[in-house]
Structure formats: structure tokens, C-alpha cells
C-alpha positions as CSV (number, residue, x, y, z in Angstrom):
1,M,99.3,121.2,115.2
2,F,102.5,119.2,114.5
3,R,104.6,120.7,117.2
4,A,103.9,117.7,119.5
5,T,106.7,116.0,121.4
6,S,108.0,112.7,120.1
7,L,105.5,110.6,122.1
8,S,102.6,112.9,122.1
9,C,99.3,111.9,120.6
10,L,97.0,114.6,119.3
11,L,93.4,113.5,119.0
12,L,91.3,115.3,116.3
13,A,87.7,115.1,115.5
14,F,87.3,116.2,111.9
15,A,84.0,117.0,110.3
16,I,82.8,114.7,107.5
17,L,83.3,116.6,104.3
18,P,82.1,115.6,100.8
19,L,84.5,113.8,98.5
20,A,85.8,115.6,95.4
21,S,83.8,114.9,92.3
22,G,84.5,115.2,88.6
23,P,85.8,113.2,85.6
24,A,88.4,110.6,86.4
25,H,91.1,112.3,84.3
26,A,90.7,115.6,86.2
27,S,93.1,114.2,88.8
28,C,95.9,113.2,86.4
29,G,99.0,114.8,85.0
30,E,101.6,113.7,82.4
31,V,103.5,110.5,82.7
32,V,107.2,110.7,83.4
33,R,109.4,107.7,82.8
34,L,112.9,107.3,84.2
35,E,115.5,104.7,83.3
36,T,116.8,102.6,86.2
37,R,118.7,99.4,86.8
38,G,119.7,98.7,83.2
39,A,116.8,98.4,80.9
40,E,114.1,98.9,83.6
41,T,112.1,102.0,84.1
42,I,110.1,103.7,86.9
43,A,107.2,106.0,86.0
44,Y,105.2,108.6,87.9
45,G,102.2,110.8,87.2
46,Y,103.3,114.4,87.3
47,G,100.7,117.0,88.2
48,L,101.3,120.7,88.4
49,A,100.1,122.8,91.3
50,D,97.3,125.3,90.8
51,G,98.3,128.9,91.3
52,A,101.5,130.8,90.7
53,S,103.4,129.9,93.8
54,P,103.5,126.1,94.4
55,R,104.4,125.1,98.0
56,A,106.2,121.8,97.6
57,A,106.4,118.7,95.5
58,L,104.9,115.5,97.0
59,V,106.0,112.0,96.1
60,L,102.9,109.9,96.7
61,L,103.4,106.2,97.5
62,A,100.2,104.1,97.3
63,G,99.6,101.0,99.5
64,G,98.7,97.5,98.4
65,S,100.7,96.2,95.5
66,G,101.9,99.7,94.6
67,F,101.2,98.8,90.9
68,L,99.1,101.6,89.5
69,N,99.3,100.7,85.8
70,L,99.6,104.3,84.8
71,D,98.2,105.2,81.4
72,S,99.7,107.5,78.8
73,D,98.2,110.5,80.6
74,G,99.7,109.6,84.0
75,C,96.4,108.3,85.3
76,A,96.2,105.2,87.5
77,R,94.2,102.3,86.2
78,K,94.5,100.4,89.4
79,L,94.3,101.4,93.1
80,T,92.2,104.4,92.2
81,G,90.5,104.4,95.6
82,N,93.8,104.6,97.5
83,T,93.9,107.6,99.8
84,L,96.8,109.4,98.0
85,V,95.8,108.4,94.5
86,R,92.3,109.8,94.9
87,N,93.5,113.0,96.5
88,Q,95.9,114.2,93.8
89,K,93.4,116.9,92.5
90,L,92.7,118.3,96.0
91,L,96.5,118.4,96.7
92,R,97.1,120.3,93.5
93,L,94.3,122.7,94.4
94,S,96.1,123.3,97.7
95,G,99.3,124.3,95.9
96,F,101.3,121.1,95.7
97,V,103.0,119.5,92.8
98,T,102.1,115.8,92.8
99,A,104.1,112.8,91.7
100,V,102.2,109.5,92.1
101,V,104.7,106.7,91.7
102,D,104.0,103.5,89.9
103,A,105.8,100.2,90.5
104,P,108.9,99.9,88.3
105,S,108.7,97.9,85.1
106,D,110.2,94.7,86.7
107,W,107.9,94.8,89.7
108,Q,104.4,94.9,88.1
109,G,101.7,92.3,88.2
110,K,99.5,90.8,90.9
111,D,102.0,91.3,93.8
112,G,103.4,94.5,92.5
113,L,106.3,95.7,94.7
114,G,105.9,92.9,97.2
115,G,109.2,92.4,99.1
116,F,111.0,95.0,96.9
117,R,109.6,97.8,99.2
118,V,112.4,97.1,101.8
119,D,115.2,96.7,99.1
120,E,118.0,99.2,98.8
121,D,117.3,99.3,95.0
122,H,113.8,100.5,95.7
123,A,115.2,103.5,97.6
124,K,117.5,104.2,94.7
125,D,114.5,104.1,92.3
126,L,112.7,106.7,94.5
127,S,115.8,108.8,94.6
128,L,115.5,109.2,90.8
129,V,112.0,110.5,91.2
130,I,113.0,112.9,93.9
131,E,116.0,114.2,91.9
132,D,113.8,114.6,88.8
133,L,111.2,116.5,90.8
134,R,113.8,118.9,92.2
135,K,115.1,119.6,88.8
136,R,111.6,120.3,87.4
137,T,110.2,122.3,90.3
138,K,113.1,123.8,92.3
139,L,110.9,123.0,95.3
140,P,111.3,121.0,98.6
141,V,110.2,117.4,98.1
142,Y,108.4,115.3,100.6
143,V,107.6,111.6,100.5
144,I,104.2,110.5,101.7
145,G,103.1,106.9,102.0
146,V,99.9,105.2,103.1
147,S,99.6,101.6,104.3
148,R,102.2,99.5,102.5
149,G,103.4,102.7,100.9
150,T,104.8,103.7,104.3
151,I,107.4,100.9,104.0
152,S,108.6,102.6,100.8
153,A,108.5,106.0,102.4
154,V,110.7,104.9,105.3
155,N,113.0,103.1,102.9
156,A,113.6,106.4,101.1
157,A,113.8,108.5,104.2
158,A,116.2,106.2,106.0
159,R,118.5,105.4,103.2
160,L,118.8,108.5,101.0
161,V,121.1,111.3,101.8
162,G,122.1,114.7,100.4
163,Q,120.3,116.0,97.3
164,N,118.7,112.6,96.8
165,A,117.0,112.7,100.2
166,P,113.4,114.0,100.7
167,N,112.9,117.1,102.9
168,G,110.6,115.1,105.1
169,A,108.3,112.1,105.2
170,M,104.7,111.4,106.3
171,L,103.5,107.9,107.2
172,M,99.7,107.4,107.0
173,S,98.4,104.2,108.5
174,P,101.9,102.7,108.7
175,V,102.3,99.0,108.4
176,T,103.6,98.0,111.8
177,S,102.4,94.4,112.2
178,G,103.5,91.7,109.7
179,R,102.5,88.1,109.4
180,D,105.4,85.7,109.9
181,G,105.2,82.4,108.2
182,A,102.8,83.5,105.5
183,F,102.8,81.9,102.0
184,K,104.3,85.1,100.7
185,A,107.3,86.0,102.8
186,W,107.0,89.8,102.2
187,V,103.7,89.9,104.1
188,A,105.9,89.9,107.2
189,D,107.6,93.2,106.2
190,T,106.9,96.3,108.2
191,V,108.4,99.8,108.7
192,F,110.3,98.3,111.6
193,D,112.4,96.2,109.2
194,L,114.1,99.5,108.1
195,E,116.5,101.8,110.0
196,L,114.0,104.2,111.5
197,H,116.7,105.6,113.8
198,T,118.7,106.9,110.8
199,I,116.0,109.2,109.6
200,T,117.2,112.8,110.2
201,K,114.6,114.8,108.3
202,P,111.1,115.7,109.8
203,L,108.8,112.7,110.2
204,S,105.0,112.6,110.8
205,V,103.1,109.5,111.7
206,V,99.3,109.6,111.1
207,V,97.0,106.9,112.4
208,H,93.2,106.6,112.6
209,V,91.8,105.6,116.0
210,D,89.2,103.3,114.3
211,D,91.7,101.5,111.9
212,K,90.8,97.8,112.2
213,C,93.4,96.6,109.6
214,P,95.5,93.9,111.4
215,R,98.6,95.3,109.6
216,T,98.3,98.8,110.9
217,P,97.1,98.9,114.5
218,P,96.9,102.6,115.5
219,E,98.4,101.9,119.0
220,L,101.8,101.1,117.3
221,G,102.1,104.5,115.8
222,A,103.8,105.7,119.0
223,K,106.4,103.0,118.6
224,V,107.4,104.3,115.2
225,V,107.9,107.7,116.6
226,K,109.9,106.3,119.5
227,K,112.3,104.5,117.2
228,A,112.9,107.6,115.0
229,T,115.4,109.0,117.5
230,A,117.5,111.1,115.1
231,T,114.6,113.3,113.9
232,R,111.8,115.6,115.0
233,A,109.0,113.0,114.8
234,T,105.4,113.6,115.6
235,L,102.3,111.4,116.0
236,L,98.8,112.5,115.0
237,T,95.8,110.4,115.8
238,V,92.7,111.1,113.8
239,K,89.1,110.2,114.6
240,G,85.8,110.7,112.8
241,G,84.5,109.7,109.4
242,P,81.4,107.8,108.3
243,E,79.3,105.4,110.4
244,N,81.3,102.4,109.1
245,S,84.2,103.5,111.2
246,T,83.3,100.8,113.7
247,S,83.9,98.0,111.2
248,T,85.2,94.7,112.4
249,R,88.9,93.8,112.5
250,G,90.2,92.0,109.4
251,L,91.8,92.3,106.0
252,K,88.7,93.9,104.6
253,A,89.4,96.8,106.9
254,C,92.7,97.5,105.1
255,A,90.9,99.2,102.1
256,G,91.0,102.8,101.1
257,K,87.3,103.1,101.7
258,A,87.7,102.4,105.4
259,P,89.0,104.4,108.4
260,H,92.4,102.8,107.4
261,G,92.2,105.0,104.3
262,F,90.6,108.0,106.0
263,V,87.4,107.5,104.1
264,G,85.1,110.5,104.0
265,Q,87.9,112.7,105.2
266,D,89.7,113.7,102.0
267,E,89.8,117.4,102.8
268,D,91.1,116.6,106.2
269,V,93.9,114.5,104.7
270,V,94.9,117.4,102.5
271,R,94.9,119.7,105.5
272,I,97.0,117.4,107.5
273,I,99.6,117.2,104.7
274,S,99.5,121.0,104.2
275,E,100.1,121.7,107.9
276,F,103.0,119.3,108.1
277,V,104.7,120.9,105.1
278,A,104.0,124.4,106.5
279,A,105.5,123.5,109.8
280,Q,108.9,122.8,108.1
281,K,109.2,126.4,106.9
């Protein structure tokens, strides 16, 4: 599925499958806290894969503020409806170790990561998570971001090298259209503010044809692939989902429970991630 050429667009019509159910803490792991930048820390929720032979470790980067407010069990108190946060359990059932990353201690609050997503220190923070996962699991590590989390994923994929670099990256509903002149300057930040052309590991860009979020127009997914000239990049365009997939354009369409967040297609999201990882073997 992912052997498309750099400008190819594969259109899939996925069946609508039921969302996973169960207690909230069923999708959590332990909390891991790492020291960074002096007295600051970065934490992630660490969940072990089901089964004896895990496939890979996934660094999951939520959108929005990126501030999950992890509890002592590694469970997110905020952004629980985010595509990657809500799919941790399904990913582990599919054989993946999951690491859902919180905002570092000095970037928590209403704006969360804000403009820090494009900062070199943010990539260094993520390198600590990648390094820690490799030591714990001895597995390949992939970074996966959704919405504003794609800015973080590109930051890591473009800046990190050697043992600190991820084995590949996936961008789901990438932020490709900022708003210049906004009250908060970081609202203008997009994946294009980072050096896409320096990414050398496999890259997958996933967009939804009915995404009406003004920050993530699906037609700009091809531009991301085109700029990632140093890697084997692919573009996947998804369609389908609930009837509200024809919602109107606006910031309300930037939610996890919208085509932007692949609502109603959680099993398909997990399959897309699984096939991307399998293609790298």
C-alpha cells in the first residue's frame, strides 16, 4: 500500500468500524519521566505491546497544545479524544510498544507546546524519549504525529541523526497552513518551517479527503512529499467515516472527532500505521 511514488495519491474507502470500548485506564501504561534542560523533565506514557514479539516502538505526538497532563499511571487527563491518544490500546493489541509524549514541564498550561514545537530543544527532548525507548525495547522506533503533533514529528525527523534519530516518521493531517499576524505568533507555524529536505528516513503523509480544518488542507499533503527530497516519502489520502464527514470548513473541524482526526476509523488508523511499519522491513 505504501509503495507509491513521491507524488502519488492513493485513495482508500475504508469501512466504518466500531470504536474500541472499555475503561479509560485500559489504554494506559506506566509514566516515564526523563530529565532535560537542567531541572526540567519530559514524561511519556509507556505501554507494552501485547504478545511475545513486539513489532516496533511508536512515539505518539498529539496535536493541539500537546499538553496531556499525564497522571501517575501514564494516562492522559487532557486531549483524550486525540487520534493517537485514544488509539494506544488498539496499537498495543497490534503488537506495538506505545509512548505517548506529554509537553515538558516548562511548556505546560493553556498553550502547551505552542511555538516550542519548531525549536531545536524540542527535538532534543524527543531524542531522549527515542533513546530511552531503544534501551528499553531494543526495537525500531517511529515517530507519529497528528495535526500540530506533525510539526513535532518533522522537527525530530529533520534534526535528529544517528542513534537519536527515529527509524521513520508518519504525519497524519499535517499542519501545512498557518495564520500569519495572529495574536499568538506560533499559530503561523507549519511543517514547512522545518527542513523537510533533510529527512532521510522513510516518511508517510496521511490526509483525509474531507478534512475541513483550515490548518490542514488535504491538497497540501503532496507539497510535503515533494519537499522531502532526501527520503522515500509517500502520500496516502483516506476517505470514508461517519456522515459528518461533510462538515463545514472552520476551526471546529480541527477536532479529533472529525475527519481531521479520522473519526470512526480507529481500526483503519491502526492498519495504516501497521502497514507503514511493515513496509520498512
